[in-house]
KEROMAR-107935 format. One record per atom (N, C-alpha, C): chain; atom name; x, y, z. Coordinates in Angstrom, 2 decimals. Layout:
! KEROMAR-107935
<chain: A&atom: CA&c1: X&c2: Y&c3: Z>
...
***
This chain:
! KEROMAR-107935
<chain: A&atom: N&c1: 103.63&c2: 93.60&c3: 102.93>
<chain: A&atom: CA&c1: 103.34&c2: 94.56&c3: 101.86>
<chain: A&atom: C&c1: 102.05&c2: 95.30&c3: 102.07>
<chain: A&atom: N&c1: 101.14&c2: 94.61&c3: 102.69>
<chain: A&atom: CA&c1: 99.77&c2: 95.30&c3: 102.77>
<chain: A&atom: C&c1: 99.87&c2: 96.33&c3: 103.80>
<chain: A&atom: N&c1: 100.65&c2: 95.96&c3: 104.89>
<chain: A&atom: CA&c1: 100.91&c2: 97.02&c3: 106.01>
<chain: A&atom: C&c1: 101.49&c2: 98.28&c3: 105.55>
<chain: A&atom: N&c1: 102.41&c2: 98.24&c3: 104.66>
<chain: A&atom: CA&c1: 103.23&c2: 99.28&c3: 104.10>
<chain: A&atom: C&c1: 102.20&c2: 100.14&c3: 103.27>
<chain: A&atom: N&c1: 101.42&c2: 99.56&c3: 102.47>
<chain: A&atom: CA&c1: 100.49&c2: 100.16&c3: 101.65>
<chain: A&atom: C&c1: 99.41&c2: 100.86&c3: 102.60>
<chain: A&atom: N&c1: 99.05&c2: 100.26&c3: 103.56>
<chain: A&atom: CA&c1: 97.91&c2: 100.81&c3: 104.51>
<chain: A&atom: C&c1: 98.50&c2: 102.01&c3: 105.18>
<chain: A&atom: N&c1: 99.86&c2: 101.98&c3: 105.78>
<chain: A&atom: CA&c1: 100.40&c2: 103.18&c3: 106.34>
<chain: A&atom: C&c1: 100.42&c2: 104.23&c3: 105.43>
<chain: A&atom: N&c1: 101.00&c2: 104.00&c3: 104.16>
<chain: A&atom: CA&c1: 101.21&c2: 105.02&c3: 103.21>
<chain: A&atom: C&c1: 99.87&c2: 105.81&c3: 102.76>
<chain: A&atom: N&c1: 98.89&c2: 104.82&c3: 102.55>
<chain: A&atom: CA&c1: 97.49&c2: 105.32&c3: 102.19>
<chain: A&atom: C&c1: 96.98&c2: 106.17&c3: 103.37>
<chain: A&atom: N&c1: 96.98&c2: 105.71&c3: 104.63>
<chain: A&atom: CA&c1: 96.48&c2: 106.41&c3: 105.60>
<chain: A&atom: C&c1: 97.18&c2: 107.83&c3: 105.73>
<chain: A&atom: N&c1: 98.47&c2: 107.93&c3: 105.61>
<chain: A&atom: CA&c1: 99.23&c2: 109.06&c3: 105.82>
<chain: A&atom: C&c1: 98.81&c2: 110.04&c3: 104.69>
<chain: A&atom: N&c1: 98.66&c2: 109.62&c3: 103.46>
<chain: A&atom: CA&c1: 98.32&c2: 110.46&c3: 102.41>
<chain: A&atom: C&c1: 96.89&c2: 111.05&c3: 102.70>
<chain: A&atom: N&c1: 96.00&c2: 110.15&c3: 102.87>
<chain: A&atom: CA&c1: 94.49&c2: 110.69&c3: 103.18>
<chain: A&atom: C&c1: 94.58&c2: 111.61&c3: 104.29>
<chain: A&atom: N&c1: 95.26&c2: 111.34&c3: 105.35>
<chain: A&atom: CA&c1: 95.24&c2: 112.29&c3: 106.50>
<chain: A&atom: C&c1: 95.73&c2: 113.63&c3: 106.15>
<chain: A&atom: N&c1: 96.88&c2: 113.58&c3: 105.35>
<chain: A&atom: CA&c1: 97.60&c2: 114.87&c3: 104.96>
<chain: A&atom: C&c1: 96.56&c2: 115.63&c3: 104.07>
<chain: A&atom: N&c1: 95.82&c2: 114.93&c3: 103.20>
<chain: A&atom: CA&c1: 94.82&c2: 115.69&c3: 102.32>
<chain: A&atom: C&c1: 93.70&c2: 116.14&c3: 103.16>
<chain: A&atom: N&c1: 93.24&c2: 115.55&c3: 104.20>
<chain: A&atom: CA&c1: 92.14&c2: 116.03&c3: 105.01>
<chain: A&atom: C&c1: 92.80&c2: 117.23&c3: 105.87>
<chain: A&atom: N&c1: 93.99&c2: 117.16&c3: 106.23>
<chain: A&atom: CA&c1: 94.58&c2: 118.19&c3: 107.01>
<chain: A&atom: C&c1: 94.75&c2: 119.56&c3: 106.13>
<chain: A&atom: N&c1: 95.12&c2: 119.33&c3: 104.87>
<chain: A&atom: CA&c1: 95.13&c2: 120.51&c3: 103.96>
<chain: A&atom: C&c1: 93.93&c2: 121.04&c3: 103.62>
<chain: A&atom: N&c1: 92.83&c2: 120.24&c3: 103.46>
<chain: A&atom: CA&c1: 91.49&c2: 120.74&c3: 103.32>
<chain: A&atom: C&c1: 90.99&c2: 121.58&c3: 104.50>
<chain: A&atom: N&c1: 91.37&c2: 121.15&c3: 105.71>
<chain: A&atom: CA&c1: 91.01&c2: 121.90&c3: 106.95>
<chain: A&atom: C&c1: 91.79&c2: 123.24&c3: 106.87>
<chain: A&atom: N&c1: 92.96&c2: 123.23&c3: 106.61>
<chain: A&atom: CA&c1: 93.73&c2: 124.53&c3: 106.54>
<chain: A&atom: C&c1: 93.23&c2: 125.48&c3: 105.52>
<chain: A&atom: N&c1: 92.81&c2: 124.86&c3: 104.30>
<chain: A&atom: CA&c1: 92.39&c2: 125.74&c3: 103.24>
<chain: A&atom: C&c1: 90.97&c2: 126.20&c3: 103.32>
<chain: A&atom: N&c1: 90.16&c2: 125.36&c3: 103.98>
<chain: A&atom: CA&c1: 88.80&c2: 125.83&c3: 103.98>
<chain: A&atom: C&c1: 88.36&c2: 126.64&c3: 105.28>
<chain: A&atom: N&c1: 89.23&c2: 126.52&c3: 106.26>
<chain: A&atom: CA&c1: 89.01&c2: 127.27&c3: 107.45>
<chain: A&atom: C&c1: 88.50&c2: 126.52&c3: 108.63>
<chain: A&atom: N&c1: 88.38&c2: 127.25&c3: 109.73>
<chain: A&atom: CA&c1: 88.20&c2: 126.57&c3: 111.09>
<chain: A&atom: C&c1: 86.71&c2: 125.85&c3: 111.14>
<chain: A&atom: N&c1: 85.91&c2: 126.33&c3: 110.31>
<chain: A&atom: CA&c1: 84.48&c2: 125.65&c3: 110.32>
<chain: A&atom: C&c1: 84.53&c2: 124.20&c3: 109.97>
<chain: A&atom: N&c1: 85.65&c2: 123.68&c3: 109.31>
<chain: A&atom: CA&c1: 85.76&c2: 122.20&c3: 109.03>
<chain: A&atom: C&c1: 86.68&c2: 121.50&c3: 109.98>
<chain: A&atom: N&c1: 87.11&c2: 122.11&c3: 111.04>
<chain: A&atom: CA&c1: 87.99&c2: 121.49&c3: 112.03>
<chain: A&atom: C&c1: 87.44&c2: 120.30&c3: 112.62>
<chain: A&atom: N&c1: 86.30&c2: 120.34&c3: 113.27>
<chain: A&atom: CA&c1: 85.65&c2: 119.20&c3: 113.91>
<chain: A&atom: C&c1: 85.27&c2: 117.97&c3: 112.97>
<chain: A&atom: N&c1: 84.65&c2: 118.14&c3: 111.80>
<chain: A&atom: CA&c1: 84.45&c2: 117.18&c3: 110.82>
<chain: A&atom: C&c1: 85.65&c2: 116.57&c3: 110.32>
<chain: A&atom: N&c1: 86.71&c2: 117.47&c3: 110.05>
<chain: A&atom: CA&c1: 88.02&c2: 116.96&c3: 109.44>
<chain: A&atom: C&c1: 88.77&c2: 116.12&c3: 110.56>
<chain: A&atom: N&c1: 88.66&c2: 116.46&c3: 111.81>
<chain: A&atom: CA&c1: 89.37&c2: 115.74&c3: 112.82>
<chain: A&atom: C&c1: 88.75&c2: 114.38&c3: 112.92>
<chain: A&atom: N&c1: 87.37&c2: 114.32&c3: 112.94>
<chain: A&atom: CA&c1: 86.63&c2: 113.11&c3: 112.90>
<chain: A&atom: C&c1: 87.12&c2: 112.20&c3: 111.73>
<chain: A&atom: N&c1: 87.20&c2: 112.79&c3: 110.57>
<chain: A&atom: CA&c1: 87.47&c2: 111.90&c3: 109.37>
<chain: A&atom: C&c1: 88.89&c2: 111.47&c3: 109.48>
<chain: A&atom: N&c1: 89.83&c2: 112.30&c3: 109.95>
<chain: A&atom: CA&c1: 91.32&c2: 111.73&c3: 110.11>
<chain: A&atom: C&c1: 91.38&c2: 110.72&c3: 111.09>
<chain: A&atom: N&c1: 90.55&c2: 110.70&c3: 112.23>
<chain: A&atom: CA&c1: 90.58&c2: 109.71&c3: 113.31>
<chain: A&atom: C&c1: 90.06&c2: 108.45&c3: 112.68>
<chain: A&atom: N&c1: 88.99&c2: 108.64&c3: 111.91>
<chain: A&atom: CA&c1: 88.30&c2: 107.40&c3: 111.25>
<chain: A&atom: C&c1: 89.31&c2: 106.73&c3: 110.29>
<chain: A&atom: N&c1: 89.97&c2: 107.47&c3: 109.57>
<chain: A&atom: CA&c1: 90.99&c2: 106.87&c3: 108.58>
<chain: A&atom: C&c1: 92.13&c2: 106.05&c3: 109.30>
<chain: A&atom: N&c1: 92.55&c2: 106.68&c3: 110.43>
<chain: A&atom: CA&c1: 93.57&c2: 106.17&c3: 111.21>
<chain: A&atom: C&c1: 93.13&c2: 104.84&c3: 111.92>
<chain: A&atom: N&c1: 91.89&c2: 104.96&c3: 112.48>
<chain: A&atom: CA&c1: 91.30&c2: 103.71&c3: 113.09>
<chain: A&atom: C&c1: 91.08&c2: 102.60&c3: 112.08>
<chain: A&atom: N&c1: 90.62&c2: 103.03&c3: 110.93>
<chain: A&atom: CA&c1: 90.47&c2: 101.94&c3: 109.72>
<chain: A&atom: C&c1: 91.73&c2: 101.36&c3: 109.45>
<chain: A&atom: N&c1: 92.81&c2: 102.10&c3: 109.30>
<chain: A&atom: CA&c1: 94.18&c2: 101.58&c3: 109.01>
<chain: A&atom: C&c1: 94.64&c2: 100.71&c3: 110.13>
<chain: A&atom: N&c1: 94.25&c2: 100.93&c3: 111.26>
<chain: A&atom: CA&c1: 94.75&c2: 100.06&c3: 112.37>
<chain: A&atom: C&c1: 94.02&c2: 98.77&c3: 112.32>
<chain: A&atom: N&c1: 92.75&c2: 98.77&c3: 111.91>
<chain: A&atom: CA&c1: 91.90&c2: 97.62&c3: 111.82>
<chain: A&atom: C&c1: 92.42&c2: 96.76&c3: 110.67>
<chain: A&atom: N&c1: 92.88&c2: 97.43&c3: 109.47>
<chain: A&atom: CA&c1: 93.33&c2: 96.63&c3: 108.47>
<chain: A&atom: C&c1: 94.70&c2: 95.90&c3: 108.84>
<chain: A&atom: N&c1: 95.55&c2: 96.71&c3: 109.50>
<chain: A&atom: CA&c1: 96.81&c2: 96.24&c3: 110.06>
<chain: A&atom: C&c1: 96.55&c2: 94.96&c3: 110.96>
<chain: A&atom: N&c1: 95.63&c2: 95.04&c3: 111.98>
<chain: A&atom: CA&c1: 95.29&c2: 93.94&c3: 112.78>
<chain: A&atom: C&c1: 94.73&c2: 92.75&c3: 111.98>
<chain: A&atom: N&c1: 93.95&c2: 93.02&c3: 111.09>
<chain: A&atom: CA&c1: 93.28&c2: 91.83&c3: 110.26>
<chain: A&atom: C&c1: 94.33&c2: 91.26&c3: 109.40>
<chain: A&atom: N&c1: 95.28&c2: 91.97&c3: 108.90>
<chain: A&atom: CA&c1: 96.37&c2: 91.37&c3: 108.02>
<chain: A&atom: C&c1: 97.27&c2: 90.41&c3: 109.01>
<chain: A&atom: N&c1: 97.53&c2: 90.98&c3: 110.18>
<chain: A&atom: CA&c1: 98.36&c2: 90.15&c3: 111.02>
<chain: A&atom: C&c1: 97.67&c2: 88.94&c3: 111.44>
<chain: A&atom: N&c1: 96.37&c2: 88.97&c3: 111.74>
<chain: A&atom: CA&c1: 95.60&c2: 87.77&c3: 111.98>
<chain: A&atom: C&c1: 95.56&c2: 86.71&c3: 110.90>
<chain: A&atom: N&c1: 95.39&c2: 87.31&c3: 109.49>
<chain: A&atom: CA&c1: 95.41&c2: 86.32&c3: 108.30>
<chain: A&atom: C&c1: 96.78&c2: 85.72&c3: 108.25>
<chain: A&atom: N&c1: 97.84&c2: 86.46&c3: 108.42>
<chain: A&atom: CA&c1: 99.16&c2: 85.90&c3: 108.32>
<chain: A&atom: C&c1: 99.43&c2: 84.84&c3: 109.38>
<chain: A&atom: N&c1: 99.04&c2: 85.11&c3: 110.59>
<chain: A&atom: CA&c1: 99.20&c2: 84.13&c3: 111.59>
<chain: A&atom: C&c1: 98.32&c2: 82.86&c3: 111.33>
<chain: A&atom: N&c1: 97.07&c2: 83.04&c3: 110.81>
<chain: A&atom: CA&c1: 96.32&c2: 81.83&c3: 110.48>
<chain: A&atom: C&c1: 97.00&c2: 81.12&c3: 109.40>
<chain: A&atom: N&c1: 97.48&c2: 81.66&c3: 108.43>
<chain: A&atom: CA&c1: 98.17&c2: 80.85&c3: 107.37>
<chain: A&atom: C&c1: 99.37&c2: 80.20&c3: 107.83>
<chain: A&atom: N&c1: 100.24&c2: 80.84&c3: 108.84>
<chain: A&atom: CA&c1: 101.27&c2: 80.08&c3: 109.41>
<chain: A&atom: C&c1: 100.70&c2: 78.81&c3: 110.20>
<chain: A&atom: N&c1: 99.73&c2: 78.99&c3: 110.98>
<chain: A&atom: CA&c1: 99.18&c2: 77.81&c3: 111.70>
<chain: A&atom: C&c1: 98.70&c2: 76.74&c3: 110.76>
<chain: A&atom: N&c1: 97.96&c2: 77.23&c3: 109.68>
<chain: A&atom: CA&c1: 97.42&c2: 76.08&c3: 108.77>
<chain: A&atom: C&c1: 98.66&c2: 75.40&c3: 108.17>
<chain: A&atom: N&c1: 99.77&c2: 76.04&c3: 107.70>
<chain: A&atom: CA&c1: 100.90&c2: 75.42&c3: 107.27>
<chain: A&atom: C&c1: 101.47&c2: 74.36&c3: 108.24>
<chain: A&atom: N&c1: 101.63&c2: 74.82&c3: 109.46>
<chain: A&atom: CA&c1: 102.12&c2: 74.07&c3: 110.58>
<chain: A&atom: C&c1: 101.33&c2: 72.67&c3: 110.82>
<chain: A&atom: N&c1: 99.95&c2: 72.90&c3: 110.55>
<chain: A&atom: CA&c1: 99.08&c2: 71.65&c3: 110.74>
<chain: A&atom: C&c1: 99.28&c2: 70.70&c3: 109.56>
<chain: A&atom: N&c1: 99.48&c2: 71.20&c3: 108.38>
<chain: A&atom: CA&c1: 99.56&c2: 70.30&c3: 107.18>
<chain: A&atom: C&c1: 100.82&c2: 69.48&c3: 107.27>
<chain: A&atom: N&c1: 101.95&c2: 69.94&c3: 107.91>
<chain: A&atom: CA&c1: 103.20&c2: 69.23&c3: 107.91>
<chain: A&atom: C&c1: 103.19&c2: 68.05&c3: 108.90>
***
């Protein structure tokens, strides 16, 4: 569930940043691209961290049995 929320959130924020670039003009192109990349890299980090936490939970359940 967290991965779905992460993907949707990253998509929405990226679209908002892209719209702000289009509306404000080309002088925001470089900072806007950096912000979009930062959002996408942050989403990737959350995705990886969530996978690690889920895997750790599975390992801990296996050890308890």
